[in-house]
C-alpha positions in Angstrom: -21.1 0.5 -13.4 -24.5 -0.9 -12.6 -24.9 -4.4 -13.9 -28.0 -6.4 -14.8 -28.0 -10.2 -14.7 -30.9 -12.3 -16.1 -33.2 -13.7 -13.4 -33.0 -17.0 -15.2 -30.7 -18.7 -17.7 -31.1 -17.8 -21.3 -30.2 -15.3 -24.0 -30.6 -11.6 -23.3 -33.2 -11.5 -26.0 -35.3 -14.1 -24.2 -35.2 -13.5 -20.4 -38.1 -11.4 -19.0 -36.4 -9.8 -16.0 -33.0 -8.8 -14.6 -31.5 -8.5 -11.2 -29.5 -5.3 -10.5 -26.0 -5.4 -9.1 -22.8 -3.5 -9.3 -19.7 -4.0 -11.4 -16.6 -2.3 -12.9 -13.0 -3.5 -12.6 -11.6 -0.9 -10.3 -14.6 -0.7 -8.0 -14.6 -4.6 -7.8 -11.1 -4.5 -6.6 -11.8 -1.8 -4.0 -14.9 -3.7 -2.7 -12.9 -7.0 -2.4 -10.1 -5.3 -0.6 -12.5 -3.5 1.8 -14.3 -6.8 2.6 -10.8 -8.3 3.3 -10.2 -5.6 5.9 -8.2 -2.9 4.1 -9.0 0.8 4.0 -9.9 1.5 0.4 -11.1 4.5 -1.6 -12.9 4.6 -5.0 -12.3 7.6 -7.1 -14.6 8.0 -10.1 -17.6 9.9 -11.7 -21.2 8.8 -11.8 -24.3 10.5 -13.2 -26.6 12.5 -10.9 -29.3 9.8 -11.4 -30.8 6.9 -9.6 -28.3 4.4 -10.9 -25.4 6.6 -9.7 -27.0 6.9 -6.3 -27.4 3.1 -6.1 -23.8 2.5 -7.3 -22.2 4.8 -4.8 -24.4 3.5 -1.9 -23.7 -0.2 -2.8 -20.0 0.3 -3.1 -19.9 2.2 0.2 -21.8 -0.6 1.8 -18.8 -2.8 1.2 -16.8 -0.5 3.3 -15.2 1.6 0.5 -14.7 5.3 1.0 -16.7 7.0 -1.8 -16.2 10.6 -0.7 -14.0 11.4 -3.8 -16.7 10.2 -6.3 -18.1 13.1 -8.3 -21.6 13.3 -9.7 -22.1 14.6 -13.2 -25.5 16.4 -13.8 -25.2 16.2 -17.5 -24.1 12.6 -18.2 -25.6 9.3 -17.1 -24.1 6.5 -15.0 -22.9 3.6 -17.2 -24.8 0.3 -17.1 -24.4 -3.1 -18.7 -26.3 -6.4 -19.2 -24.7 -9.8 -19.2 -25.3 -13.5 -19.0 -23.3 -15.9 -16.8 -20.8 -17.3 -19.2 -17.1 -16.6 -19.5 -16.0 -13.2 -20.9 -13.8 -13.5 -24.0 -10.7 -11.7 -25.0 -10.9 -11.3 -28.8 -13.4 -10.9 -31.7 -13.1 -14.3 -33.3 -14.9 -16.4 -30.7 -11.8 -17.0 -28.6 -11.1 -13.4 -27.7 -12.9 -10.4 -26.3 -15.5 -8.9 -28.5 -17.3 -6.9 -25.8 -18.1 -3.4 -27.0 -19.7 -0.2 -26.0 -22.9 1.4 -27.4 -26.6 0.8 -27.5 -26.6 -2.1 -29.9 -23.2 -3.7 -29.2 -22.8 -7.2 -27.8 -20.6 -10.1 -28.1 -19.9 -13.6 -26.9 -16.9 -15.8 -26.8 -14.5 -17.6 -24.5 -11.0 -18.6 -23.9 -12.1 -22.2 -23.4 -14.5 -23.5 -26.1 -15.9 -26.0 -23.6 -17.3 -23.2 -21.4 -20.5 -21.4 -21.9 -20.1 -18.0 -23.7 -21.4 -14.8 -22.2 -23.4 -12.1 -23.8 -22.3 -8.7 -22.6 -23.9 -5.4 -23.7 -22.5 -2.1 -22.5 -24.3 1.2 -22.3 -21.5 3.5 -21.2 -20.6 5.6 -24.3 -20.9 9.2 -23.2 -21.3 8.2 -19.5 -20.1 10.3 -16.6 -17.0 8.1 -16.1 -16.0 8.4 -19.8 -15.1 12.1 -19.3 -12.7 11.5 -16.4 -9.5 13.6 -16.9 -6.6 14.8 -14.9 -8.3 18.2 -14.4 -11.6 16.6 -13.1 -10.1 14.3 -10.6 -9.1 14.8 -6.9 -5.3 14.6 -7.0 -5.0 14.3 -3.2 -7.5 11.4 -3.2 -5.5 9.6 -6.0 -2.1 10.0 -4.5 -2.6 9.6 -0.7 -2.5 5.9 -0.7 -0.1 3.0 -0.5 -1.3 1.3 -3.7 -3.1 3.0 -6.6 -4.9 0.5 -8.8 -5.9 1.3 -12.4 -6.9 -0.8 -15.4 -6.7 -0.7 -19.2 -10.5 -0.5 -19.4 -10.5 3.1 -18.2 -7.8 4.0 -20.7 -9.9 2.7 -23.5 -13.0 4.7 -22.7 -12.0 8.1 -24.2 -9.1 10.4 -24.9 -9.5 12.1 -21.6 -9.5 8.8 -19.7 -6.4 7.8 -21.5 -4.7 11.1 -20.6 -5.7 10.4 -16.9 -4.3 6.8 -17.0 -1.1 8.0 -18.6 -0.6 10.6 -15.9 -1.2 8.0 -13.2 1.3 5.5 -14.7 4.0 8.1 -15.2 7.0 7.5 -12.9 7.4 10.4 -10.6 9.1 10.7 -7.2 7.2 9.7 -4.1 4.2 8.2 -5.9 2.4 5.2 -4.4 2.9 1.7 -5.8 0.9 1.8 -9.0 -0.9 -1.5 -9.8 -2.1 -2.0 -13.4 -4.5 -4.7 -14.7 -4.2 -4.8 -18.5 -7.8 -5.9 -18.9 -7.6 -5.9 -22.7 -11.0 -5.3 -24.3 -10.4 -5.3 -28.1 -14.0 -4.1 -28.7 -13.5 -0.9 -26.7 -10.3 0.0 -28.6 -11.9 -0.9 -31.9 -15.0 1.2 -31.4 -13.2 4.2 -30.0 -10.9 4.0 -33.0 -13.8 4.2 -35.3 -15.1 7.3 -33.5 -12.0 9.1 -32.4 -9.0 7.9 -34.3 -5.5 8.9 -33.0 -4.6 6.7 -30.1 -7.5 4.4 -30.8 -8.1 1.2 -32.7 -7.0 -2.3 -31.9 -3.3 -2.0 -32.9 -3.0 1.4 -31.2 -4.7 0.0 -28.1 -2.1 -2.8 -27.8 0.7 -0.3 -27.9 -0.9 2.0 -25.4 -1.5 -0.8 -22.9 2.1 -1.9 -23.2 3.3 1.6 -22.4 0.9 1.9 -19.5 2.2 -1.4 -18.1 5.8 -0.3 -18.4 5.0 2.7 -16.3 3.5 0.6 -13.5 5.0 -1.1 -10.4 2.7 -4.2 -10.3 1.1 -5.5 -13.5 -1.5 -8.2 -13.9 -2.1 -9.7 -17.4 -3.8 -12.9 -18.6 -1.7 -15.2 -20.8 -4.5 -15.0 -23.4 -4.6 -11.2 -23.2 -0.8 -11.0 -23.8 -1.2 -13.2 -26.9 -4.2 -11.3 -28.2 -2.8 -7.8 -27.6 1.0 -8.3 -28.1 1.4 -11.7 -29.8 3.4 -12.9 -26.8 3.1 -16.5 -25.8 4.0 -17.7 -22.4 5.0 -15.9 -19.1 8.7 -15.7 -20.0 7.9 -13.8 -23.3 5.7 -11.4 -21.4 8.4 -10.7 -18.9 10.9 -10.1 -21.7 8.6 -7.5 -23.1 7.8 -6.0 -19.7 11.1 -5.8 -17.7 10.1 -2.5 -16.0 7.5 -3.5 -13.4 8.8 -4.5 -10.0 6.3 -7.3 -10.0 4.6 -9.0 -13.1 1.8 -11.5 -12.6 0.9 -13.6 -15.6 -2.4 -15.4 -15.1 -2.5 -18.7 -16.9 -6.2 -19.6 -16.7 -7.0 -22.9 -15.1 -3.3 -23.8 -15.0 -2.3 -21.2 -12.4 -0.3 -17.9 -12.2 3.4 -17.0 -12.4 4.8 -14.0 -10.6 8.1 -12.3 -11.5 9.5 -10.3 -8.6 12.5 -8.0 -9.3 15.3 -8.3 -6.8 17.9 -5.7 -5.7 20.5 -7.2 -8.0 18.2 -6.9 -11.0 17.3 -10.6 -11.3 13.9 -12.0 -10.9 12.5 -14.5 -8.4 10.0 -16.5 -10.3 7.1 -18.1 -8.4 4.3 -20.3 -9.8 1.2 -21.3 -7.9 -1.4 -23.7 -9.4 -5.0 -22.6 -9.7 -7.7 -24.2 -7.5 -10.3 -26.7 -8.5 -13.5 -24.6 -8.3 -17.2 -25.4 -9.0 -17.8 -22.4 -11.1 -21.1 -20.5 -11.0 -20.0 -17.5 -13.2 -16.6 -16.3 -14.5 -17.2 -12.6 -14.3 -15.3 -10.7 -11.7 -12.7 -13.4 -11.0 -9.8 -11.5 -12.5 -10.6 -8.4 -10.4 -10.9 -10.6 -7.3 -7.5 -12.3 -8.0 -5.9 -8.8 -8.3 -7.5 -7.9 -4.9 -6.2 -11.0 -3.2 -2.7 -10.5 -4.5 -2.8 -6.8 -3.5 -4.1 -7.7 -0.1 -1.1 -10.0 0.4 1.2 -7.2 -0.9 -0.2 -4.7 1.7 0.3 -7.3 4.4 3.9 -8.0 3.3 3.3 -11.6 2.6 5.7 -13.7 0.4 5.0 -13.9 -3.3 3.7 -17.4 -3.1 1.2 -16.5 -0.4 0.1 -13.5 -2.5 -0.6 -15.7 -5.4 -2.6 -18.1 -3.3 -4.6 -15.4 -1.8 -5.3 -14.2 -5.3 -6.6 -17.7 -6.2 -8.7 -17.8 -3.1 -10.3 -14.4 -3.7 -11.0 -15.4 -7.3 -12.6 -18.6 -6.0 -15.0 -16.5 -3.9 -16.0 -14.6 -7.0 -16.3 -17.7 -9.2 -18.8 -19.4 -6.8 -21.4 -16.6 -6.9 -23.6 -15.4 -9.8 -22.6 -11.7 -9.4 -19.3 -9.8 -9.9 -18.5 -9.8 -6.1 -18.1 -12.8 -3.8 -17.9 -12.7 -0.1 -14.2 -13.3 0.8 -13.3 -15.8 3.5 -12.3 -14.5 6.9 -8.6 -13.6 6.9 -7.5 -16.3 9.3 -9.4 -18.9 7.3 -7.8 -17.7 4.0 -4.4 -17.8 5.7 -5.0 -21.4 6.8 -5.8 -22.4 3.3 -2.9 -20.5 1.8 -0.6 -22.3 4.2 -1.6 -25.8 3.0 1.3 -27.9 1.7 1.6 -28.2 -2.1 -0.2 -31.6 -2.2 -3.1 -30.4 -0.1 -3.4 -27.2 -2.1 -3.5 -29.1 -5.4 -6.3 -31.3 -4.1 -8.4 -28.5 -2.6 -11.9 -28.1 -4.2 -14.1 -25.1 -3.5 -17.8 -24.9 -4.2 -20.7 -22.4 -3.8 -21.0 -21.3 -0.2 -17.5 -22.1 0.8 -16.8 -18.7 2.3 -20.0 -18.3 4.4 -21.0 -19.6 7.8 -20.3 -19.0 11.5 -17.4 -16.6 12.0 -17.2 -17.2 15.7 -13.5 -17.2 16.7 -12.4 -16.8 13.1 -10.7 -13.4 13.2 -7.1 -12.3 12.9 -5.2 -9.0 12.9 -3.1 -7.8 10.1 0.5 -6.6 10.0 -0.7 -3.1 9.1 -3.4 -2.8 11.8 -6.3 -3.5 9.5 -9.3 -5.3 10.8 -9.8 -9.0 9.9 -12.6 -8.5 7.3 -15.8 -10.4 6.7 -15.8 -14.1 6.0 -16.5 -17.5 7.6 -15.3 -20.3 9.7 -17.8 -22.9 8.5 -17.6 -23.5 4.8 -18.0 -26.1 2.1 -14.4 -27.0 1.4 -13.3 -30.4 0.1 -9.7 -31.5 0.4 -9.4 -34.5 -1.8 -6.8 -37.2 -1.1 -6.8 -38.9 -4.4 
């Protein structure tokens, strides 16, 4: 999607101008992974319009293969407007009320101390909303090591749900399927009012649980699990989702817990605390975390390192105003991820920490990928007390 962010602080009703950018959960992950040095492909549909042209060009500029993106001459590219606060997860002021449609907006936050965001989507009837198994390039979808999808796509329409169900159905020789729950109650509620059947808040919760059960790697926020499934705490989430090989429960500012299934059927449980970050904007951090964890997965890193790379990639997104931050160079991220527990817990990252002179700050990867963009000189504070 094309995103518009106010040029100065204030309500959407009050700001006079907006800066154009790009957004969207799956494309955000693809861009972050490409900037981290991995070969990525984005498979989607955009309108045959100026916004679609900009979106495809901007994503390609991050190093993402966009050859499988299809242009729809009859439907527009989706857009949205937002302010810089934290996106919510429900409709009561503590959860996600974001919705689709020309007049729909919401604010809220999982932490009442944080500024709440206004988000207004214009993607009902968009080119992406008609994605279906018959309209997508099967070879582009399956010829990969990891296929990443989210619950947002499933909520857009019946055909998008059909596509997501197909992608999360366990079949022989499929790639690893990564699924980010991304529960947006407003999307399911609005689609339920329009379409019925597999729509509505309660139906959406059940659908997302089924999609997660069909996936190999699952990301879900602790707040999302409570809002969607009335599950409290990582252990309860794992009990409800025993099928995925890896389950990552994001616990906000506390950290993240990963459950990794072993050959004997038991789990190895790994927790890594979140970093102390000077936040500019919260949007895009969840996608960045998923990208960091998946990058570590592609490189064959231990689970703890994958979680730390998720936290570092999220910190890159949190310290910029847009959805996409510039990730640190791989060798730099590896150095930070290798800090001992005491150093990690006292690490503080602020705006600009990933940028600077990259001279000598490169590293190969175990899969032959290039080292990716990033920096060697950065604003990083390791506190000792």
